[in-house]
N, C-alpha and C positions, 0 to 999 in steps of 0.2 A: 632759346639759346641766349646766354648772357651777352654775347657780342651784339646780337640783333637788337636786344632790348636797349643796350647802351647807346647804339647808334641813333635810336629813335629819340633820345633825349635832346638832340641838338642839330639835326640836319634836315635838308630838303632833298627829295629823291628826284632823279631824272633818269629817263630811259629812252633809248632809240631816238634821241634828238628831240623828245617832247617831254613835258612835265607830267609826272604821274602823281596824283594825290595819294596820301596815305590811305584814305578811305577806299580809293580805287584798288590799292594793293590788297586791302582786306577783302574786297569783293571777289578776288580770285576764287573760283569754286572748283575744288578738286576733290570733293567728297562724293558727288553723285554721278561719277563718270558712266557707270554701267547699269544704272537702275532702269529696268524696262517694265512696262505694265504686265501684270500677270495674265491679263486677258488674252495675250498673244500666245500663251503656252500651248493652248489646244491646237493652234495652227501648226506649231512646230512639231507636235506629236504626230500630226497627220502625215508628215513627209519624212519622219525619222527613218522608217524602213528603207525608203528610197535612198536617203543620204548615205546610209551604211553600205547599201549595195553598190552605189556609185563609187564610194570611196575605196572599197575593197575590190574594185574591178581591175581590169587589166591596163587601165590608163591612169597616169598620175593626176592628182587633184588639180595641179596648176595648169594643165593643158586641156584643150578641147579634144574629145575623141574624134577619130576620123569620120565616123558616122554617128552623129549624136543619138543616144538612146532616147527613149520616150518615158514620160511620166503618165501613168494611168490614174486618173482621179476617181473619186467615188462614183461619178456619172459616166465612167468609162471613156472619158475624153482624153485624147492623147496630146501631150504637150512636149515640146522639145526641151531636153534637159540643159541645153545651152543657156537657158534662162535660170538655171539653178545656181548661178554665181553672180555675186555683186562685183562689178568692175571697179578698178582703182578710182579713188575720189580725192580731190584736193581738200586740205583742211589747214586753217591758219590758227596758230597758237603761239604762246610765248615760252621761251626757255629761261630758267633761272641759271645764269652762268656763274663763272668764278667771280669772287669778290662781291656777290650780290647783284650783279648786273642782270638786267632783263632784256632779252633779245627776241624780236618777233621772228617767226619762222613759218614758211609755207611748206607744209608736209603733205604726204599722200597716204591714204588708207590703202593697204595691200588688197589684192584680190582675195575674195573669200567665198566659201560655199554657204548655202542656206543653213542657218542654225549656228554658224561659227562666229566666235568673238575674234575680230580681226584687229591687229595692231598697226601702228604707223610705220612707214618705211624707215624713217629716222627715229632712233630710240627715243621714247618719251615716257619717263618713269614718274609715277606718283610717289608721294613721300612714304607710302607703306611698302614700296618695292614692287608694286604691281604695274604692269604696262597700261597705258591709256588704250582703251579698246572701243570698238563699235561693232554692233551685231548686224549680221546679214539675215534678213527675214524673207519669208515667202508671202507674197500678196495674192490672196485667193481671187480677188477681183480682177487683177490684170494678169494673173498666172505667170508672174516673173519674180525674180529675186530683186530686192531693193534694200537699201540701207535703212536702219532703224531711224525713223523720223521723229520719234517721241522723246528722244534724249534731248534735254535742254542744253545744247551746246552754247558756249559763250566765246566771243572772239578773242578774249584775253586769257584763255585757258593757260595755266602755268604748270610746267612740269620740269623734271630734272634730267640731266644727261651727264654732267660732270659732278662727281660726288667725292666727299672726303674718304669714303670707304673704297677699298680696292674691290672692284666688281668685274664680272665677266659678261654682263648683260649686253654690252655693245658688240662684243665678238659673236655671241650667240645670235643676236639679231641680224648681224651682217651675214652670217652663215645661212640663216633662214632666207634672207633676201636673195642670196646667190642661188639657193635651191629653187625659189619661185621664179627666178629669171633664167632658169635652165643653164646655169653656169657650173653646176656641180654634178648632177646626176646623169648628165648626158654621156659620161664616161662608162656607164654600166656598172658592173660589180666593183671595179676599181674605184669609181667615184663614190659609191655607197660606202665602201670600206674607208676611204679617206674622210668622209663626213663623220662617221661614227667614231673614228679614232680622234678626230679633232674635238668632238664633244667630250670624249673621255678625258683628253688632256686638259681642256678648260675646266671641267668639273673637279678635277683632282689637284688643281693648283693650290699650294699652301698659302695661307694668310689672305685668301680671297673670300669675300662674303657672298654666299649664295642667297639670291633674292627670289621671291615668288615669281618674278618675271622670268628667271632662268628656268624654273620648272616648266613654265608655259612654253617658252621657246624650245626647250628640249623635247617636249611632247610633240610640238608641231614638226620639228625636224625628224623625229622617229616616225611620225605618221607619213611624212613625205617619202622617207626611205622605204618603209614597208609597202607603200603603194606601188613602188617600182618593182617589187618582188622580194621574196625572202631568200637569204643566202646563209648557208650553214657556216661559212667562214666569219660571219658577223655576229654569231650568237654570243661569243665571249664579250664583244664590245657592248652589245645590247644589255646583257646581264650586268656587266660592270657599271653601265650608266645608271640603271635602276637601283643597283646596290648602293652606289655613291649617294644618290638622292635620298635613300632611306636612312643614311647616316646623318642627315642634316637636322637642324633645329626643328622640332615638331611644330613650333609656332610659325615658322616660315612656311611649312607645308600646309598648315591650317589656313593661311591666307589665300592659298591657291584654290580653296573651295569656291571662291567667288566666280572663277572661270572654269571650275570643274576639271582643272588641269591634271590632278593626281589620278582621278578616275579614268580620264581619257588615256593617260600614260599607262595605267595599269591594264586597261583593255587592249591597248596597242601591243604591250609586251606579251600578254597572254596569247593573243592571236598570232603574233610573230612566232612564238615558240611552238604553238600547235601546228602551224603550217609547215614546219620543218621536221616534224617527228618521223614521218615515213622515210625521209631522206637520211636521217641520222641513224636509224635502226632498221635498215631495209632487210627484208627476208633473204635477199641474196647473200648477206654476210653471216647468216645463221650457221654455226658450226665451223666457221673459217677463222682460225686463230692466226693472226699476223704476228710473226716473231720480230720483225724489224721495229726497233724502238722508236724510229722516227715516223713510223706509220701511224695509222689511226688507232690501233689496238695498244694504247699506252695511257699512262697517267701523266698529264703535264699541266703547267700553270701558265696562263697568259692573261694579262690585264686584270690581275688579282682574281682570276676565275680558275678553279681547279677542275680539269676535265678527266673523268674516269670512264674510259671507253671499254666497255665489255659487250660490244656489238655481236660477238660470236654467240653470246647467250641472250641477245636481244635487249641489252640495257646500255644506256649512255647517260651518265650523270655529270652535270655542270654545277659546281658548288662555289659560292662566294660567302662572305661573312653574314649576309642577311637574306640571301635568296638561294635556294637549291632547286634546280630543274632536272627532272629525271624522265627520260624517254624510254618506254618499254614496248617491246614487241613480244607478246605472249606466245606466238607461234614458234619461237626459237627454242625456248627451254621451259615453257609453262610458267614463267615468272609473270605475275600480274600486279605486283605492288612492292612496297618498301616499308621497312620499319626502322625508325631512327631512335637511337639511345643516347643517353648522356655519355660524355667521353670517358668517365671512370668505369663504365661497363665494358668488359672485354669479351664475354661469352654469353651465349643464350642456351636454352635447353629444349628447343622445339624441333628443329630439323637440322640435318647435317649439311654443310660444316657448321659447327657450333661457334667457331671463332668469328667475331665481328670484324668487318672492314672499318678502317679509320680514314679520316680526311686530314689534310694539312691545314687548310684554310677554315673549314667549317667548324672544327673543334667538336665533332661528334662522331659517334660510330653508327654503323648501319648494316643492314643485311637485306637481301631480296626476299620477298614473300611469294609463295607459289599459289597456284589456282586452287589446290585442294587443302589448304590450311584452314584452321579453325580460328575465328575471330575471338571467341571466348578464351581460348588458350593463349592467343597472342597478347591479349590485354594484361595478362598476369605475369608477363616476362619482366624481370627486374630491370629498372633503369629506362623503361620505354617512355619516349617523349611524344611521338606521333607515328601513326601507322595507318595504312589502308591497302586494300587489294580487291580485285574483282574475283568473286567466287566462280568456280567452274561452271555452275549452272547458268549464272548470269552472263558469263563470257560467251558461252555457246549460243545464247540468244542474240547477243550483241553482234557477233561476227556475221550473222546472216542478215542483220538489219543496218549495218553501217553503210552509208552512202558515200563511198570514196573510191571511184573507179580507178583501176590500175594502181592502187596504192594498198599497202598492207594495213591491217587493223592495228592501231597502236593506242597506248595509254600515255598521257602526259601528266606528271605530277609536279606541282610547284609548291614549295614550302617557304613561307615567309616568317622570319623570326619575330617581327613586330607588325603593328598596324599602321605604319607611317604613311603608306600609300592608300590606305582605306579611310579617306577623310569625309566626314559628314558636314553638311552645311549648317545644320541646326546647332544652336549654342549649347544645348543640353542633350547628351546621349542617354537613352533609356536602357540600352544594353551595350556592354563593352567587352571586347575579347580579352580573355585571360589565359590564352594558350597560343602556341604557334598556329599560324594560319595555313591550312592545307587546301590547295586548289587542285581539283581533279577534272581532267578533260579527256574526252574520247573523240578525236577529230572525225567528223562525218556523222556523228550521232547527236541529235539535239532534242529528242523527246524524252518522256519519263521512262523509268525502268519498270519492268514487270515485278521486280522484287527489290528490296533495299540493298544498297551497296554499303558495306560497313566501313567505318573509319573510327580511329581511336585517337583521343587527345588527352593531354595531361593538363589539369587545372593548376596553373602556376601560382594561383592565389590561395591554394589549399593550405589550411592550417593557420591562416592569418585571422586577425580579429574581424575583418570585413567579409570573410568567407561564409559566415554563419547567418542564418535568418534572412537570407536574400534569395530571390529566385535565380535559377540557373538552368541553362539548356544549351544544346548545340544549335548553332545558327549559321546562316550563310549571308554573303554580301551580294546585294542586288545592284551594285554600282551607284547606290544612293545612301543606303543605311543597312544595319544588321537586322535581319528578320529570322524567324524560326519556322515558318510554314513549310511543310513537306519534310521536316526533319524530326526524327524520333530518337529519344535517349533510351537505348535498350537496357543498359545496365551500367552501374558505377561501382568501382572498387576503390574507395578512398579518393585519391587525386586523379585516377585514371577513369575516363568515361568512354563507353562504347556507344556510338550513335549510328544511325542509318539514314540514307538519303535516297530519294527516288529521282533526283535530277543532278546536274553537274554545275558547279560554281565553287568559289572559294568558301571554305568552312572554318569555323572556330568555335571554342567553348566560350559561351557568353554568360556574364553575370548581370542580372537586372539591377537597376538603381538609377541614380541621378548623377551623371558625370559631366561636370561643367567644362567646356572647352574655352579656349581663347576666343573672344568675340571678334567678329569681323568689323572692327571699328577703325581700320586704317591706321594702326599704330605706326609711328615713325621708325623706319628701318634705315633710311639713308638721309644724308644731309648734303647741302651744296659743298663743293670742293673748298678746302681751306677753312671750313666752318669750325671743325673740331680744334684745329690749331689756334684759331682766334679765340675760341671759348676758353681754352686752357690759359692763353696769355692774359685774357681779361680777368679770370679768376685769380691767377697768381698776382697780377698787378693790384687788384683790389685787396687781396690779403696783405701785401706789403704796405699798402696805404693805411689799412687799419692798424697794423703794428706800429707804423710811424706815428700815427695820430695818438695811439696809446702812450708812446714815449713822450710826446709833447704834453699830454694831459698829466702824466706822472710828474714831469718836471714842474709844471705849474702848481700842482698840489703840494709838492715837497718844499719848493723854494719860493717863499713868500715875497722876498725882495725882487725876484725876477718876475713874479706874477703881477706885482704892482706897477711895473713899467707900463707907460701908455702904449709903447710899441708892442709889448706883449699882449695887451688887451685887444689890439687890432688883430694880431695873429690868432688869438684864442677865439674870437668871433668867427674868423674864417674857418678855423678848425671845427668849430661847433656845427657850422653849416655843412662842411664836408663830411663830418662824422654822421650827421643825420642822414645825408644822402646815401653813404656807404651802407649803413645799417639797414635802411629801407631796401636798398638795391639787392643786398646779399642775403639778408635773413628774413625780412618781413614781406616785402612785395615781390614774392617769387612766382614763378609760373604755376607751381603746385598750389600755392595759396589762392591765386586768381581762379584756378580751375575749381577749387573747392567752394569758393564764394559763389561762382556762377552756377555750379551744380546745385547748391542749396538755395539759390535765388536771393542771396544776400547782396543785392546790387547796391544798396545804400552803403554798406561797409566797403565794397569795392570802390565806389565813388569817393568815399572819405580817404581811403588809402591812396588812391590815385591823385587826389588833390594835395595830400601831404607830400607825395613824391614830387609833384609839379612845384609846390611851394619851396621845397628844399633846394631844387635846382635853381630857381630864380634867386633865392637868398644867397646861394653860393656865388652866382655870377654878379650879384649886386656888390658883394664884398670885394670881388675881383676888380670891379669898376672903381670902387673907392680907393683901393690900394694903387691902382693905375694912376688915379688923380694925384695921390701923394708922391708917386715917383716923378710925375711930370713937374710938380712943384720943386722937388729936390734937385733934379738933374737938368731941367730945361730953363726954369725961371732964374733970371740973373739976380734980381733984387730980392733980398731976404724977406721972407714972409713969416709973420707971427701967426700961429694957429689960433683960431678963435677959442674962447673958453668953452669947455665941455664939447669939443668937436667930436670926441669919440662917442659920447652919448647921442649927439645929433646924427652921427654916421650910423650908429646902431638902429636908431629909430627909422632912418630911411631904408637901411638894408633889410631890416626885418619887417618893416611895415609896408613898403611899396609893393613887394611881390604878392601881397594879399589881393591887390586890385585885379590883376589878370586871373588869379586863381578863382576868386569869387565870381568873376564874370563868366568863366567857363562852367562853373558849377550851376550858375543860374540859367544860362542860355542853352547849354548842351551837356547836361550831366551824364547822359548815356554814352558820351564819347569816351568815358573812363573805362567802360566795360569792354574787355577783349573779345575778339571774334572767335568763332568756332575753329577756324583755320589756325589762328594764332595759338589757341589752347592745344590743338592737336599736334602742332609742330614745336611745342615747348618754348614758344617765343611770346606767349601772351601774358602780360601783366596788367594790373589796373593802372592805366596811364592814359592821358588824352590822345585822341586820334582825330583825324579829319581837320575841320576848322579849329577845333579846340587846341590841337597840337600846333597848327600853323600860327595862329594869332596869340595863343596863350603861352607858348614855350619858344618855338623857333624864332618868331619875330623879335621878342625882347632879347633873347640870347644872342642872336645874330648881330643885333645892333651893339650890344656890349662887346662882343668879340671884335667887331670892326673898330670900335672906339679904342679898345685895348691894343689892337694891332697898330693903330696910328700912333698912340702914345709910346708903344715899344720902339717904333722906328725913330721917333723924335729922341727918346732917351738914348738909344744906341748911337745915334748920330752925335748927340751931345757928348757922350763919353769918348767916342772916337776922336772928335774934334779937340777935346781937352787933352787927350793923349798926344796928339800931334803937336800941340802948343806947349806942353810941359817940358821944361829943360832940366829941372832939378830931379836928381835920382829919386829922392824920397817921395816927391809928388808923383813921379811916374809910377812908382811902386803902388801908391794909393789908387791910382787910376786902374792899374791892373786888377786890383781887388774889385773895383767897380765893374770891370768887364765880367768878372766872375759872377757878380750880382745880376748882370744882364741876362746871363744864362738862367739864373733863378727866376727872373721875371717871365721868361717864356712859359714856365710851369705855373708861376704864381698868378699870372693874368689869364690862365686858361686858354692860351693860344694854340695848344695842341688840339683843341676841338675843331680847328680849321681843317685838320686832316679828315675829320668825320664828314665835313661838307664835301671835300673832294672825293671821298669814298662813294657817296650817293650821287655825285655828279659823274660816276663811272670813269674816273680818271685812272683807275688801275688798282690792282690788289695791293700794291706796295703802300698805298695810302691807308688801307684798312689795317695793315700791320703797324704802320707808324702811329695810327690813332690808338690802337689797343696798347701799344708799348708805352705811349706817353700820357694819355689821358687818365689811365687807371692808376698811375703811381704818384699822383700829385701829393698825397699825404706823406708818402715816403720821402719825396724830395724836400718837403717842408721840414721833416725831421732831420735830414742830413744837413741842410743849410742852417737851420735855426737852433739846433741842439748840438750836433757833432762839430760843426765848423765854427760855431760862435763861441768865443772864448769865455764869456760870462757864464752861460749854463754848463759848458764843458768843464770849466774849472770847479764849478759848484758841485758837479757830480764826482769829480776826482777827489775833492776835499771830503765829501761825504763817504766815499768808499775807502779812501786811505786817510785815516784819522790823524796819523803822525806827519802827514804831508804839510809843508809850510805853505800857507795861503799865498797865492800869487796875485799881485795887484794888476788889474786889467782895466783897459779903457772900455768905454761904452761900445757895445757890439755894433760892428759895421752893418751886419745883416738887418738887425732890428732898427738901426738908424734909417736904413733905406726905406722902411715901411712908414715910419710915423714922425720922426723928428723934424723940426723946422730947418730951413736952409741956413739960418744965421747961427743957430745953436745958442741963442740968447735965453731961450726959455727951457727950463728943466723938463726932462722927459716925464718926470713924475707929476708935472703940473698940467699936463695936457689931457685931463680926464673929465 
């Protein structure tokens, strides 16, 4: 960030009442929050079946059951499952607050079950939008749950809570906390409905940025709600929540792979829909047509979900823009599947009625498929996108083998328009879906089929340049990656593929290849509050400064008489140092350049670039000190002083030569301090510039001394002008002093006093000083142009005479502004002689 880099040029940081070194700030480690040894995976796999059984039991995950169940180990030893939870634990870390302040915080890890990544009670975000997490593990030796002790925690862990972006993470985290504290779900169905509606409202807020943390919290909230029990009244909300998440930036969902959030959310959603199927299409409603439009036999839209209720023939469809869920009870009307067509297709030719049904939200047409239809005939229907059904022979077998006491045998189909929720952790996919994703479930049946269940998909990549000469097949999602075992491609007619499966899971048409995904490198998604505004102000100010400096250089090139003035020579030296700093800061020594140099291992080039930046800063402040000395002689010294001969040359030698000393010292003693840290590079705030002791003694110390000296001189000069104003009786003299007051305003910028605001910013004096610093320190070149070109009669008239050739030249006196820089107090020596 440009503002962060600019601050580092001149200030010392303080936090929480103690001094924090720049090197310590660089040591904040927020890259390895959640890395755990792979050796523990086998232990987690041993208890996975129990975790799932416990989670989907009759008691919520955050409460202990009345009579704790037991864990049966491989040695048939029974263990109390009350030890399957890690209890809340205190954790100390730092928050990056508004204005760059750092505040220490004592937080608490939430209660979590074995295998779960647990977040902190108070929101703690990493710069990539992921929450800070800690994993709860199972200890085989002690037979209890315990927090992961292998994570290398640091006491100064830094995370964000207040950000420039508008986010909903705080609200979702608070809602999750209230659920864990039993403040929400104790109301029963009404409480669960309130929770899902709140999540929907938060996710659908316009102009709010959805972060990976939001997907994680949404998943945890839905898990807790489903653990309390499934409610038919909540299906619209649950579908809407998942549909909204599917519309978000794929790179955001990709980041959630670190915590497996999308896979858990997908599994929670599928299980929730399956558990309600027998309630939504009960056998008791078969043949019963309800004519009341307000009753369940109707088509209505709620929460952007269109419900088509045909329970009298055993079908209920819930349709959103990205997810369609269809519940089927074949015992009602022998319907066992569905066929979906593109919206332009209005009729089909297989069975009666031939007119297709349409949807308002889904933008497709569909029909129901019966038990006795032919898959080969179905795949040749015009406009077909996806279809499946259970053949009569297979259904007769399933009905007698479904284990679902006192519930009708049902089929649940879920159609996903894209693979947003199917996120792989690997950086490169070997197979990628190029069709809609069809999920088939038969609640109560979990073993393989005696025959293949047909399903039909359309290759949406058919006819493109990438569709030829690559492997293709139907595949399924195993909640980790796409695989093809147990799937057969029976036939293919151009873009339409008929496949068969002997098990149940989400299916899609896959194309083999190498598909690179966004790597999980912690890209920056959020920034501290006010950071974006400060960056914009900084860049605008620097742009104005460069334009002002360009105007000064053009004036010096065109008008030789003005350029030859000794006062102009002082100004041009100052402008040269300022131009060098601006060009390096904006165009050369950027975060992208630093990242490229570090990545290529060009540390010597980075050190040279950083040393040049350091040198330009010190030269600039050296000229500010020289100008301050000249102001002191002019306005404070009573007795006239003759400038020594060649004083400009001597000043130039001092201003351009002395800064070499601290620069060379840093290069010789601590050259690696110029190389930015990994954290700085990742947060776009890293440039080749001194850090640690190199920054303190090579930049901050000399600059602070100069600013302090300039401040003292400024106070003396301002007092002298004010005193003269009070003693002046003549009107003409009083008018001249008013001009000098105008110059005192110029001195504030000319002497670099605006950098004092930067010191106050890092002393945590408030965000107002950060804004004052960016507003004043970045426009120095523009202020010089205003005072020394536009307001100075000599160069102004020179430009007017050049532009308007017929304009009568106006005789002007020597410029007051330039006199204030360089001329002697007695005026006895010509300005042209002081060189």
